[in-house]
C-alpha positions, 0 to 999 in steps of 0.5 A: 159531585161536592168537588164539581160545586166547589169548583163552579163556586170559585168560578162564579166568584171570579166571573162576578169580579170581571163580568159586567155589573148589573147591580147597584150597591147589591140590588138591581139598577135604580132599585132604590128610586122605584117606589117601594110602598103603594102609597108612593104611586099615583092614584086617581078615582080610588085606584092605584095608577101604574105606568109600566112604560115608565122603567121606575114604575115597572121596577116598582112592581117588582119591589112591591111583589118581592116585599109581599112575598118575603113572609112566604120565602123562609125555605129559601134561605136567610134575608129577602135577598134569597126570594127567587123573584130577584131574577126578574129585576135583575133582568129588567135593569140589564135591559135598561143598561144595555139599551134594549128598552129603547125604541128600535124603530128610531121614530121616537126618543123613548129610552134615549138620553133625552128620555131614559126612563122610557120603555118603548112598547116597540121594543121586543125586549120591553114587550117580552118583559111586560109578561114577567112584570105586569102579568105576575103582579096582576096575578099577585093582586088577585090572590091577595098577595099584594094590595089586598082590596085595592084597585090597580089600573095598568096604563096602556101605551098609546101605541100598539095598545092592543097588544098589551092586556092591562087587567087580570080579566082581560089577560085571563080571557086572552091568556088562559093557561099562563094567568092560571099558572100564576095563580097557582104559583101564589096559591102554592107559595102560600100553602106551602109556606105553612106546610110541615115538609122539610124546607128543601123540598118546600123550596123545590117545589116553589121554585118548580111553580115559579118556574112553570109560570115563567115558562107560560109568560114566555111562550104567551109573549110570542105576541112580541115577535113581530118586533124582531124585524126592528132589530139586526140579525145577530140581535134577533138570533140572540133574542131567540137564544135568550128565550130558549135558555130559559127551558134549560134554567127552568128544568133546574128549579134555579134558585134566582136569588141576586147572588145566584143570578148575578153571575149569569146576568154579567156575561150577557152582552151590554149593548144591542147587537149589530149587523157584523157582530159575530161572537167570539170576535166582537171586539167592543164586548168583553171575553165573557160576553163573547164566550157566552154568545157563542156558547148560546148559538152553540146550544142552539145549533146542537138542539136543531142537529138533534131535532129538538132533543137536547132541550128534551134530554135536559128536562129528563135528565133534571128528574130530582134534586140532586140531578138538578144540583148537578144540572146547575153545575153543568150548566154554569160550566157550560155558559161561564167556563171558556175551558168546559168541555162542551163535547162531553155534555151529551154523554153527561146527560145521557148518563143522568137520564139513565140514573133517573130511569134506574131510580123510577124502576 
């Protein structure tokens, strides 16, 4: 087990060198340009105003959230870079850099060179990301994690405003389970940070609550799916693979710090896919990007062949901290190593699942 993890670490280091850069000076794209304190945001009529259709203001919500939760994250390791919430702004930065926040209809210049900080409400990627940025932020405000005692107003887009809830009460009425899970995460974060249980157990439980909330946001974001008609067939398929991949990552209770997230982010496609793009033979994408797209497609195909049981097998196999550690090495090898023997994945999962049942009995 130790040798498997060691080999994986070496592989990740090499891929960070060869892959696309998804950070600037070690942080998410334009992190230092986003407002880092509440007083840097505009206000009116006693409320702090946040425009999530401006990239820097959407990124600002992540900055405020990471700063506010740092005091509860000591079990994750030393320093704020170990905060697992870093995965969210890293994803947002990749979406900006790869052109996925641009208006896919072409009806406006939103996200284009003339308006680069504009986040299009017509973009499927921007819509799904709304549920992974605005929603966690609203729940953090509700639980007193961020801006205790302050009023916040989230601006709705000028078009398709009905698709986006903009307040805690409104979002709670539309998405009961999603908002409840984010509130549970923040409450658990507060409670666990002061509990007497070992840090490893504390860390695992915090990550479990976070990923449960993350999955609930993705489930609620199905409201965005009508926007997929604006994209090519390859991009539409990739969007589904990307969403489904979170099921595997969540089951690991993956610690999505900056350094642990970067290797998974670097080989994601650096542009929106077009008609005719067929991995692993897309000439203007790197070998790593082509490989990741091919593996995503293979995992989707295998899950379909197995009637959805690949995801179920994976979840059942990730029954303990030990199996989740092994699962992380497996997933990293599968997604990041072109020489990884995919044919042996099912047998390994069966072996892990059997050991889980043996330990229970």
